[in-house]
mmCIF file of the N, C-alpha and C atoms, coordinates in Angstrom:
data_MODEL
# 
_entry.id   MODEL 
# 
loop_
_atom_site.group_PDB 
_atom_site.id 
_atom_site.type_symbol 
_atom_site.label_atom_id 
_atom_site.label_alt_id 
_atom_site.label_comp_id 
_atom_site.label_asym_id 
_atom_site.label_entity_id 
_atom_site.label_seq_id 
_atom_site.pdbx_PDB_ins_code 
_atom_site.Cartn_x 
_atom_site.Cartn_y 
_atom_site.Cartn_z 
_atom_site.occupancy 
_atom_site.B_iso_or_equiv 
_atom_site.pdbx_formal_charge 
_atom_site.auth_seq_id 
_atom_site.auth_comp_id 
_atom_site.auth_asym_id 
_atom_site.auth_atom_id 
_atom_site.pdbx_PDB_model_num 
ATOM 1   N N  . UNK A 1 1  ? 149.177 119.665 287.667 1.00 0.00 ? 1  UNK A N  1 
ATOM 2   C CA . UNK A 1 1  ? 150.027 120.838 287.750 1.00 0.00 ? 1  UNK A CA 1 
ATOM 3   C C  . UNK A 1 1  ? 149.169 122.020 288.207 1.00 0.00 ? 1  UNK A C  1 
ATOM 4   N N  . UNK A 1 2  ? 149.600 122.682 289.249 1.00 0.00 ? 2  UNK A N  1 
ATOM 5   C CA . UNK A 1 2  ? 148.882 123.847 289.743 1.00 0.00 ? 2  UNK A CA 1 
ATOM 6   C C  . UNK A 1 2  ? 149.421 125.100 289.081 1.00 0.00 ? 2  UNK A C  1 
ATOM 7   N N  . UNK A 1 3  ? 148.658 126.198 289.103 1.00 0.00 ? 3  UNK A N  1 
ATOM 8   C CA . UNK A 1 3  ? 149.110 127.427 288.455 1.00 0.00 ? 3  UNK A CA 1 
ATOM 9   C C  . UNK A 1 3  ? 150.391 128.016 289.040 1.00 0.00 ? 3  UNK A C  1 
ATOM 10  N N  . UNK A 1 4  ? 150.779 127.633 290.252 1.00 0.00 ? 4  UNK A N  1 
ATOM 11  C CA . UNK A 1 4  ? 151.953 128.206 290.902 1.00 0.00 ? 4  UNK A CA 1 
ATOM 12  C C  . UNK A 1 4  ? 153.229 127.408 290.678 1.00 0.00 ? 4  UNK A C  1 
ATOM 13  N N  . UNK A 1 5  ? 153.187 126.433 289.788 1.00 0.00 ? 5  UNK A N  1 
ATOM 14  C CA . UNK A 1 5  ? 154.385 125.644 289.541 1.00 0.00 ? 5  UNK A CA 1 
ATOM 15  C C  . UNK A 1 5  ? 155.494 126.502 288.963 1.00 0.00 ? 5  UNK A C  1 
ATOM 16  N N  . UNK A 1 6  ? 156.708 126.140 289.306 1.00 0.00 ? 6  UNK A N  1 
ATOM 17  C CA . UNK A 1 6  ? 157.889 126.772 288.722 1.00 0.00 ? 6  UNK A CA 1 
ATOM 18  C C  . UNK A 1 6  ? 158.778 125.663 288.176 1.00 0.00 ? 6  UNK A C  1 
ATOM 19  N N  . UNK A 1 7  ? 159.595 126.025 287.203 1.00 0.00 ? 7  UNK A N  1 
ATOM 20  C CA . UNK A 1 7  ? 160.375 125.032 286.479 1.00 0.00 ? 7  UNK A CA 1 
ATOM 21  C C  . UNK A 1 7  ? 161.824 125.466 286.348 1.00 0.00 ? 7  UNK A C  1 
ATOM 22  N N  . UNK A 1 8  ? 162.706 124.475 286.347 1.00 0.00 ? 8  UNK A N  1 
ATOM 23  C CA . UNK A 1 8  ? 164.121 124.738 286.134 1.00 0.00 ? 8  UNK A CA 1 
ATOM 24  C C  . UNK A 1 8  ? 164.623 123.795 285.060 1.00 0.00 ? 8  UNK A C  1 
ATOM 25  N N  . UNK A 1 9  ? 165.748 124.145 284.480 1.00 0.00 ? 9  UNK A N  1 
ATOM 26  C CA . UNK A 1 9  ? 166.361 123.362 283.415 1.00 0.00 ? 9  UNK A CA 1 
ATOM 27  C C  . UNK A 1 9  ? 167.569 122.645 283.998 1.00 0.00 ? 9  UNK A C  1 
ATOM 28  N N  . UNK A 1 10 ? 167.742 121.370 283.621 1.00 0.00 ? 10 UNK A N  1 
ATOM 29  C CA . UNK A 1 10 ? 168.934 120.652 284.066 1.00 0.00 ? 10 UNK A CA 1 
ATOM 30  C C  . UNK A 1 10 ? 169.442 119.759 282.949 1.00 0.00 ? 10 UNK A C  1 
ATOM 31  N N  . UNK A 1 11 ? 170.728 119.494 282.999 1.00 0.00 ? 11 UNK A N  1 
ATOM 32  C CA . UNK A 1 11 ? 171.375 118.611 282.036 1.00 0.00 ? 11 UNK A CA 1 
ATOM 33  C C  . UNK A 1 11 ? 172.718 118.185 282.615 1.00 0.00 ? 11 UNK A C  1 
ATOM 34  N N  . UNK A 1 12 ? 173.211 117.066 282.155 1.00 0.00 ? 12 UNK A N  1 
ATOM 35  C CA . UNK A 1 12 ? 174.555 116.636 282.538 1.00 0.00 ? 12 UNK A CA 1 
ATOM 36  C C  . UNK A 1 12 ? 175.603 117.333 281.674 1.00 0.00 ? 12 UNK A C  1 
ATOM 37  N N  . UNK A 1 13 ? 175.145 118.051 280.662 1.00 0.00 ? 13 UNK A N  1 
ATOM 38  C CA . UNK A 1 13 ? 176.018 118.772 279.734 1.00 0.00 ? 13 UNK A CA 1 
ATOM 39  C C  . UNK A 1 13 ? 176.060 120.250 280.083 1.00 0.00 ? 13 UNK A C  1 
ATOM 40  N N  . UNK A 1 14 ? 177.082 120.931 279.604 1.00 0.00 ? 14 UNK A N  1 
ATOM 41  C CA . UNK A 1 14 ? 177.130 122.385 279.763 1.00 0.00 ? 14 UNK A CA 1 
ATOM 42  C C  . UNK A 1 14 ? 176.139 122.984 278.755 1.00 0.00 ? 14 UNK A C  1 
ATOM 43  N N  . UNK A 1 15 ? 175.224 123.796 279.253 1.00 0.00 ? 15 UNK A N  1 
ATOM 44  C CA . UNK A 1 15 ? 174.230 124.424 278.393 1.00 0.00 ? 15 UNK A CA 1 
ATOM 45  C C  . UNK A 1 15 ? 174.714 125.811 277.996 1.00 0.00 ? 15 UNK A C  1 
ATOM 46  N N  . UNK A 1 16 ? 174.678 126.083 276.689 1.00 0.00 ? 16 UNK A N  1 
ATOM 47  C CA . UNK A 1 16 ? 175.109 127.391 276.212 1.00 0.00 ? 16 UNK A CA 1 
ATOM 48  C C  . UNK A 1 16 ? 174.446 127.689 274.874 1.00 0.00 ? 16 UNK A C  1 
ATOM 49  N N  . UNK A 1 17 ? 174.406 128.961 274.561 1.00 0.00 ? 17 UNK A N  1 
ATOM 50  C CA . UNK A 1 17 ? 173.780 129.419 273.327 1.00 0.00 ? 17 UNK A CA 1 
ATOM 51  C C  . UNK A 1 17 ? 174.565 130.608 272.794 1.00 0.00 ? 17 UNK A C  1 
ATOM 52  N N  . UNK A 1 18 ? 174.585 130.739 271.480 1.00 0.00 ? 18 UNK A N  1 
ATOM 53  C CA . UNK A 1 18 ? 175.250 131.887 270.866 1.00 0.00 ? 18 UNK A CA 1 
ATOM 54  C C  . UNK A 1 18 ? 174.485 133.189 271.108 1.00 0.00 ? 18 UNK A C  1 
ATOM 55  N N  . UNK A 1 19 ? 173.188 133.093 271.353 1.00 0.00 ? 19 UNK A N  1 
ATOM 56  C CA . UNK A 1 19 ? 172.393 134.316 271.455 1.00 0.00 ? 19 UNK A CA 1 
ATOM 57  C C  . UNK A 1 19 ? 171.645 134.481 272.776 1.00 0.00 ? 19 UNK A C  1 
ATOM 58  N N  . UNK A 1 20 ? 171.738 133.499 273.671 1.00 0.00 ? 20 UNK A N  1 
ATOM 59  C CA . UNK A 1 20 ? 171.075 133.615 274.973 1.00 0.00 ? 20 UNK A CA 1 
ATOM 60  C C  . UNK A 1 20 ? 172.138 133.733 276.065 1.00 0.00 ? 20 UNK A C  1 
ATOM 61  N N  . UNK A 1 21 ? 171.875 134.522 277.103 1.00 0.00 ? 21 UNK A N  1 
ATOM 62  C CA . UNK A 1 21 ? 172.844 134.621 278.204 1.00 0.00 ? 21 UNK A CA 1 
ATOM 63  C C  . UNK A 1 21 ? 172.880 133.324 279.013 1.00 0.00 ? 21 UNK A C  1 
ATOM 64  N N  . UNK A 1 22 ? 174.004 133.055 279.647 1.00 0.00 ? 22 UNK A N  1 
ATOM 65  C CA . UNK A 1 22 ? 174.167 131.836 280.449 1.00 0.00 ? 22 UNK A CA 1 
ATOM 66  C C  . UNK A 1 22 ? 173.108 131.746 281.553 1.00 0.00 ? 22 UNK A C  1 
ATOM 67  N N  . UNK A 1 23 ? 172.676 132.889 282.067 1.00 0.00 ? 23 UNK A N  1 
ATOM 68  C CA . UNK A 1 23 ? 171.671 132.911 283.138 1.00 0.00 ? 23 UNK A CA 1 
ATOM 69  C C  . UNK A 1 23 ? 170.335 132.306 282.706 1.00 0.00 ? 23 UNK A C  1 
ATOM 70  N N  . UNK A 1 24 ? 170.094 132.269 281.411 1.00 0.00 ? 24 UNK A N  1 
ATOM 71  C CA . UNK A 1 24 ? 168.831 131.710 280.906 1.00 0.00 ? 24 UNK A CA 1 
ATOM 72  C C  . UNK A 1 24 ? 168.687 130.245 281.294 1.00 0.00 ? 24 UNK A C  1 
ATOM 73  N N  . UNK A 1 25 ? 169.806 129.553 281.483 1.00 0.00 ? 25 UNK A N  1 
ATOM 74  C CA . UNK A 1 25 ? 169.764 128.128 281.788 1.00 0.00 ? 25 UNK A CA 1 
ATOM 75  C C  . UNK A 1 25 ? 169.785 127.821 283.276 1.00 0.00 ? 25 UNK A C  1 
ATOM 76  N N  . UNK A 1 26 ? 169.928 128.843 284.107 1.00 0.00 ? 26 UNK A N  1 
ATOM 77  C CA . UNK A 1 26 ? 169.964 128.625 285.554 1.00 0.00 ? 26 UNK A CA 1 
ATOM 78  C C  . UNK A 1 26 ? 168.805 129.292 286.282 1.00 0.00 ? 26 UNK A C  1 
ATOM 79  N N  . UNK A 1 27 ? 168.013 130.061 285.587 1.00 0.00 ? 27 UNK A N  1 
ATOM 80  C CA . UNK A 1 27 ? 166.910 130.752 286.251 1.00 0.00 ? 27 UNK A CA 1 
ATOM 81  C C  . UNK A 1 27 ? 165.720 129.826 286.462 1.00 0.00 ? 27 UNK A C  1 
ATOM 82  N N  . UNK A 1 28 ? 164.768 130.283 287.252 1.00 0.00 ? 28 UNK A N  1 
ATOM 83  C CA . UNK A 1 28 ? 163.523 129.565 287.502 1.00 0.00 ? 28 UNK A CA 1 
ATOM 84  C C  . UNK A 1 28 ? 162.449 130.185 286.613 1.00 0.00 ? 28 UNK A C  1 
ATOM 85  N N  . UNK A 1 29 ? 161.695 129.336 285.944 1.00 0.00 ? 29 UNK A N  1 
ATOM 86  C CA . UNK A 1 29 ? 160.643 129.787 285.028 1.00 0.00 ? 29 UNK A CA 1 
ATOM 87  C C  . UNK A 1 29 ? 159.269 129.535 285.618 1.00 0.00 ? 29 UNK A C  1 
ATOM 88  N N  . UNK A 1 30 ? 158.358 130.455 285.401 1.00 0.00 ? 30 UNK A N  1 
ATOM 89  C CA . UNK A 1 30 ? 156.985 130.268 285.855 1.00 0.00 ? 30 UNK A CA 1 
ATOM 90  C C  . UNK A 1 30 ? 156.123 129.665 284.749 1.00 0.00 ? 30 UNK A C  1 
ATOM 91  N N  . UNK A 1 31 ? 156.669 129.566 283.557 1.00 0.00 ? 31 UNK A N  1 
ATOM 92  C CA . UNK A 1 31 ? 155.945 129.031 282.410 1.00 0.00 ? 31 UNK A CA 1 
ATOM 93  C C  . UNK A 1 31 ? 156.717 127.830 281.851 1.00 0.00 ? 31 UNK A C  1 
ATOM 94  N N  . UNK A 1 32 ? 156.085 126.679 281.871 1.00 0.00 ? 32 UNK A N  1 
ATOM 95  C CA . UNK A 1 32 ? 156.738 125.449 281.409 1.00 0.00 ? 32 UNK A CA 1 
ATOM 96  C C  . UNK A 1 32 ? 157.186 125.560 279.948 1.00 0.00 ? 32 UNK A C  1 
ATOM 97  N N  . UNK A 1 33 ? 156.364 126.151 279.100 1.00 0.00 ? 33 UNK A N  1 
ATOM 98  C CA . UNK A 1 33 ? 156.714 126.242 277.674 1.00 0.00 ? 33 UNK A CA 1 
ATOM 99  C C  . UNK A 1 33 ? 157.953 127.107 277.447 1.00 0.00 ? 33 UNK A C  1 
ATOM 100 N N  . UNK A 1 34 ? 158.132 128.168 278.238 1.00 0.00 ? 34 UNK A N  1 
ATOM 101 C CA . UNK A 1 34 ? 159.344 128.991 278.125 1.00 0.00 ? 34 UNK A CA 1 
ATOM 102 C C  . UNK A 1 34 ? 160.565 128.199 278.573 1.00 0.00 ? 34 UNK A C  1 
ATOM 103 N N  . UNK A 1 35 ? 160.403 127.413 279.621 1.00 0.00 ? 35 UNK A N  1 
ATOM 104 C CA . UNK A 1 35 ? 161.510 126.590 280.101 1.00 0.00 ? 35 UNK A CA 1 
ATOM 105 C C  . UNK A 1 35 ? 161.922 125.565 279.046 1.00 0.00 ? 35 UNK A C  1 
ATOM 106 N N  . UNK A 1 36 ? 160.947 124.935 278.405 1.00 0.00 ? 36 UNK A N  1 
ATOM 107 C CA . UNK A 1 36 ? 161.245 123.949 277.365 1.00 0.00 ? 36 UNK A CA 1 
ATOM 108 C C  . UNK A 1 36 ? 161.934 124.614 276.178 1.00 0.00 ? 36 UNK A C  1 
ATOM 109 N N  . UNK A 1 37 ? 161.390 125.733 275.725 1.00 0.00 ? 37 UNK A N  1 
ATOM 110 C CA . UNK A 1 37 ? 161.985 126.442 274.578 1.00 0.00 ? 37 UNK A CA 1 
ATOM 111 C C  . UNK A 1 37 ? 163.426 126.855 274.874 1.00 0.00 ? 37 UNK A C  1 
ATOM 112 N N  . UNK A 1 38 ? 163.677 127.312 276.078 1.00 0.00 ? 38 UNK A N  1 
ATOM 113 C CA . UNK A 1 38 ? 165.034 127.714 276.467 1.00 0.00 ? 38 UNK A CA 1 
ATOM 114 C C  . UNK A 1 38 ? 165.944 126.497 276.559 1.00 0.00 ? 38 UNK A C  1 
ATOM 115 N N  . UNK A 1 39 ? 165.440 125.419 277.140 1.00 0.00 ? 39 UNK A N  1 
ATOM 116 C CA . UNK A 1 39 ? 166.236 124.196 277.286 1.00 0.00 ? 39 UNK A CA 1 
ATOM 117 C C  . UNK A 1 39 ? 166.720 123.689 275.932 1.00 0.00 ? 39 UNK A C  1 
ATOM 118 N N  . UNK A 1 40 ? 165.864 123.714 274.945 1.00 0.00 ? 40 UNK A N  1 
ATOM 119 C CA . UNK A 1 40 ? 166.209 123.235 273.606 1.00 0.00 ? 40 UNK A CA 1 
ATOM 120 C C  . UNK A 1 40 ? 167.369 124.037 273.023 1.00 0.00 ? 40 UNK A C  1 
ATOM 121 N N  . UNK A 1 41 ? 167.413 125.317 273.331 1.00 0.00 ? 41 UNK A N  1 
ATOM 122 C CA . UNK A 1 41 ? 168.475 126.181 272.802 1.00 0.00 ? 41 UNK A CA 1 
ATOM 123 C C  . UNK A 1 41 ? 169.829 125.926 273.449 1.00 0.00 ? 41 UNK A C  1 
ATOM 124 N N  . UNK A 1 42 ? 169.852 125.197 274.548 1.00 0.00 ? 42 UNK A N  1 
ATOM 125 C CA . UNK A 1 42 ? 171.089 125.000 275.292 1.00 0.00 ? 42 UNK A CA 1 
ATOM 126 C C  . UNK A 1 42 ? 172.014 123.923 274.776 1.00 0.00 ? 42 UNK A C  1 
ATOM 127 N N  . UNK A 1 43 ? 171.527 123.076 273.863 1.00 0.00 ? 43 UNK A N  1 
ATOM 128 C CA . UNK A 1 43 ? 172.348 121.992 273.319 1.00 0.00 ? 43 UNK A CA 1 
ATOM 129 C C  . UNK A 1 43 ? 172.321 122.033 271.803 1.00 0.00 ? 43 UNK A C  1 
ATOM 130 N N  . UNK A 1 44 ? 173.341 121.451 271.191 1.00 0.00 ? 44 UNK A N  1 
ATOM 131 C CA . UNK A 1 44 ? 173.420 121.404 269.724 1.00 0.00 ? 44 UNK A CA 1 
ATOM 132 C C  . UNK A 1 44 ? 172.326 120.530 269.126 1.00 0.00 ? 44 UNK A C  1 
ATOM 133 N N  . UNK A 1 45 ? 172.138 119.326 269.681 1.00 0.00 ? 45 UNK A N  1 
ATOM 134 C CA . UNK A 1 45 ? 171.170 118.371 269.154 1.00 0.00 ? 45 UNK A CA 1 
ATOM 135 C C  . UNK A 1 45 ? 170.337 117.805 270.298 1.00 0.00 ? 45 UNK A C  1 
ATOM 136 N N  . UNK A 1 46 ? 169.171 118.391 270.563 1.00 0.00 ? 46 UNK A N  1 
ATOM 137 C CA . UNK A 1 46 ? 168.353 117.959 271.697 1.00 0.00 ? 46 UNK A CA 1 
ATOM 138 C C  . UNK A 1 46 ? 167.907 116.497 271.632 1.00 0.00 ? 46 UNK A C  1 
ATOM 139 N N  . UNK A 1 47 ? 167.893 115.905 270.444 1.00 0.00 ? 47 UNK A N  1 
ATOM 140 C CA . UNK A 1 47 ? 167.480 114.508 270.336 1.00 0.00 ? 47 UNK A CA 1 
ATOM 141 C C  . UNK A 1 47 ? 168.543 113.537 270.843 1.00 0.00 ? 47 UNK A C  1 
ATOM 142 N N  . UNK A 1 48 ? 169.799 113.970 270.846 1.00 0.00 ? 48 UNK A N  1 
ATOM 143 C CA . UNK A 1 48 ? 170.875 113.086 271.309 1.00 0.00 ? 48 UNK A CA 1 
ATOM 144 C C  . UNK A 1 48 ? 171.551 113.597 272.581 1.00 0.00 ? 48 UNK A C  1 
ATOM 145 N N  . UNK A 1 49 ? 171.441 114.874 272.871 1.00 0.00 ? 49 UNK A N  1 
ATOM 146 C CA . UNK A 1 49 ? 172.034 115.476 274.069 1.00 0.00 ? 49 UNK A CA 1 
ATOM 147 C C  . UNK A 1 49 ? 170.896 115.849 275.014 1.00 0.00 ? 49 UNK A C  1 
ATOM 148 N N  . UNK A 1 50 ? 170.725 115.042 276.048 1.00 0.00 ? 50 UNK A N  1 
ATOM 149 C CA . UNK A 1 50 ? 169.550 115.225 276.898 1.00 0.00 ? 50 UNK A CA 1 
ATOM 150 C C  . UNK A 1 50 ? 169.602 116.494 277.742 1.00 0.00 ? 50 UNK A C  1 
ATOM 151 N N  . UNK A 1 51 ? 168.488 117.181 277.731 1.00 0.00 ? 51 UNK A N  1 
ATOM 152 C CA . UNK A 1 51 ? 168.241 118.320 278.608 1.00 0.00 ? 51 UNK A CA 1 
ATOM 153 C C  . UNK A 1 51 ? 166.830 118.115 279.149 1.00 0.00 ? 51 UNK A C  1 
ATOM 154 N N  . UNK A 1 52 ? 166.629 118.481 280.426 1.00 0.00 ? 52 UNK A N  1 
ATOM 155 C CA . UNK A 1 52 ? 165.351 118.215 281.086 1.00 0.00 ? 52 UNK A CA 1 
ATOM 156 C C  . UNK A 1 52 ? 164.770 119.483 281.699 1.00 0.00 ? 52 UNK A C  1 
ATOM 157 N N  . UNK A 1 53 ? 163.450 119.500 281.821 1.00 0.00 ? 53 UNK A N  1 
ATOM 158 C CA . UNK A 1 53 ? 162.753 120.551 282.564 1.00 0.00 ? 53 UNK A CA 1 
ATOM 159 C C  . UNK A 1 53 ? 162.133 119.877 283.776 1.00 0.00 ? 53 UNK A C  1 
ATOM 160 N N  . UNK A 1 54 ? 162.418 120.468 284.937 1.00 0.00 ? 54 UNK A N  1 
ATOM 161 C CA . UNK A 1 54 ? 162.009 119.897 286.225 1.00 0.00 ? 54 UNK A CA 1 
ATOM 162 C C  . UNK A 1 54 ? 160.990 120.802 286.902 1.00 0.00 ? 54 UNK A C  1 
ATOM 163 N N  . UNK A 1 55 ? 159.934 120.196 287.449 1.00 0.00 ? 55 UNK A N  1 
ATOM 164 C CA . UNK A 1 55 ? 158.985 120.934 288.286 1.00 0.00 ? 55 UNK A CA 1 
ATOM 165 C C  . UNK A 1 55 ? 159.668 121.133 289.636 1.00 0.00 ? 55 UNK A C  1 
ATOM 166 N N  . UNK A 1 56 ? 159.946 122.370 289.998 1.00 0.00 ? 56 UNK A N  1 
ATOM 167 C CA . UNK A 1 56 ? 160.701 122.666 291.223 1.00 0.00 ? 56 UNK A CA 1 
ATOM 168 C C  . UNK A 1 56 ? 159.984 122.146 292.466 1.00 0.00 ? 56 UNK A C  1 
ATOM 169 N N  . UNK A 1 57 ? 158.668 122.254 292.517 1.00 0.00 ? 57 UNK A N  1 
ATOM 170 C CA . UNK A 1 57 ? 157.942 121.878 293.730 1.00 0.00 ? 57 UNK A CA 1 
ATOM 171 C C  . UNK A 1 57 ? 157.910 120.370 293.972 1.00 0.00 ? 57 UNK A C  1 
ATOM 172 N N  . UNK A 1 58 ? 157.969 119.563 292.911 1.00 0.00 ? 58 UNK A N  1 
ATOM 173 C CA . UNK A 1 58 ? 157.884 118.111 293.064 1.00 0.00 ? 58 UNK A CA 1 
ATOM 174 C C  . UNK A 1 58 ? 159.181 117.381 292.719 1.00 0.00 ? 58 UNK A C  1 
ATOM 175 N N  . UNK A 1 59 ? 160.076 118.050 291.979 1.00 0.00 ? 59 UNK A N  1 
ATOM 176 C CA . UNK A 1 59 ? 161.293 117.396 291.510 1.00 0.00 ? 59 UNK A CA 1 
ATOM 177 C C  . UNK A 1 59 ? 161.055 116.490 290.313 1.00 0.00 ? 59 UNK A C  1 
ATOM 178 N N  . UNK A 1 60 ? 159.829 116.455 289.819 1.00 0.00 ? 60 UNK A N  1 
ATOM 179 C CA . UNK A 1 60 ? 159.464 115.598 288.693 1.00 0.00 ? 60 UNK A CA 1 
ATOM 180 C C  . UNK A 1 60 ? 160.006 116.144 287.372 1.00 0.00 ? 60 UNK A C  1 
ATOM 181 N N  . UNK A 1 61 ? 160.517 115.251 286.544 1.00 0.00 ? 61 UNK A N  1 
ATOM 182 C CA . UNK A 1 61 ? 160.915 115.620 285.196 1.00 0.00 ? 61 UNK A CA 1 
ATOM 183 C C  . UNK A 1 61 ? 159.624 115.755 284.390 1.00 0.00 ? 61 UNK A C  1 
ATOM 184 N N  . UNK A 1 62 ? 159.320 116.972 283.930 1.00 0.00 ? 62 UNK A N  1 
ATOM 185 C CA . UNK A 1 62 ? 158.074 117.202 283.197 1.00 0.00 ? 62 UNK A CA 1 
ATOM 186 C C  . UNK A 1 62 ? 158.285 117.237 281.686 1.00 0.00 ? 62 UNK A C  1 
ATOM 187 N N  . UNK A 1 63 ? 159.549 117.321 281.273 1.00 0.00 ? 63 UNK A N  1 
ATOM 188 C CA . UNK A 1 63 ? 159.880 117.274 279.848 1.00 0.00 ? 63 UNK A CA 1 
ATOM 189 C C  . UNK A 1 63 ? 161.334 116.877 279.703 1.00 0.00 ? 63 UNK A C  1 
ATOM 190 N N  . UNK A 1 64 ? 161.634 116.080 278.699 1.00 0.00 ? 64 UNK A N  1 
ATOM 191 C CA . UNK A 1 64 ? 163.019 115.714 278.389 1.00 0.00 ? 64 UNK A CA 1 
ATOM 192 C C  . UNK A 1 64 ? 163.171 115.709 276.879 1.00 0.00 ? 64 UNK A C  1 
ATOM 193 N N  . UNK A 1 65 ? 164.370 116.051 276.425 1.00 0.00 ? 65 UNK A N  1 
ATOM 194 C CA . UNK A 1 65 ? 164.598 116.185 274.992 1.00 0.00 ? 65 UNK A CA 1 
ATOM 195 C C  . UNK A 1 65 ? 164.826 114.847 274.299 1.00 0.00 ? 65 UNK A C  1 
ATOM 196 N N  . UNK A 1 66 ? 165.232 113.843 275.048 1.00 0.00 ? 66 UNK A N  1 
ATOM 197 C CA . UNK A 1 66 ? 165.463 112.521 274.451 1.00 0.00 ? 66 UNK A CA 1 
ATOM 198 C C  . UNK A 1 66 ? 164.319 111.596 274.825 1.00 0.00 ? 66 UNK A C  1 
ATOM 199 N N  . UNK A 1 67 ? 164.275 110.478 274.165 1.00 0.00 ? 67 UNK A N  1 
ATOM 200 C CA . UNK A 1 67 ? 163.211 109.510 274.457 1.00 0.00 ? 67 UNK A CA 1 
ATOM 201 C C  . UNK A 1 67 ? 163.595 108.536 275.558 1.00 0.00 ? 67 UNK A C  1 
ATOM 202 N N  . UNK A 1 68 ? 164.861 108.592 275.996 1.00 0.00 ? 68 UNK A N  1 
ATOM 203 C CA . UNK A 1 68 ? 165.303 107.685 277.057 1.00 0.00 ? 68 UNK A CA 1 
ATOM 204 C C  . UNK A 1 68 ? 164.604 107.985 278.366 1.00 0.00 ? 68 UNK A C  1 
ATOM 205 N N  . UNK A 1 69 ? 164.322 106.943 279.118 1.00 0.00 ? 69 UNK A N  1 
ATOM 206 C CA . UNK A 1 69 ? 163.719 107.130 280.436 1.00 0.00 ? 69 UNK A CA 1 
ATOM 207 C C  . UNK A 1 69 ? 164.800 107.573 281.403 1.00 0.00 ? 69 UNK A C  1 
ATOM 208 N N  . UNK A 1 70 ? 164.524 108.650 282.140 1.00 0.00 ? 70 UNK A N  1 
ATOM 209 C CA . UNK A 1 70 ? 165.484 109.186 283.102 1.00 0.00 ? 70 UNK A CA 1 
ATOM 210 C C  . UNK A 1 70 ? 165.505 108.315 284.344 1.00 0.00 ? 70 UNK A C  1 
ATOM 211 N N  . UNK A 1 71 ? 166.696 108.031 284.839 1.00 0.00 ? 71 UNK A N  1 
ATOM 212 C CA . UNK A 1 71 ? 166.822 107.226 286.068 1.00 0.00 ? 71 UNK A CA 1 
ATOM 213 C C  . UNK A 1 71 ? 167.336 108.068 287.204 1.00 0.00 ? 71 UNK A C  1 
# 
């Protein structure tokens, strides 16, 4: 991972939070840890409702909330 990586959040579910704006789930993040923390807030149960963080430059899934392998 290079210092210029950017990250986005994706899920097959609608991501929403009682205290975060909807834009939080569609923006591009320059910090992977912020993207992960935001992604977790978008679903009720991250262990059963998959949400992913994607490296924009490579398209690689760099974090997922479930243990299932993404296809």
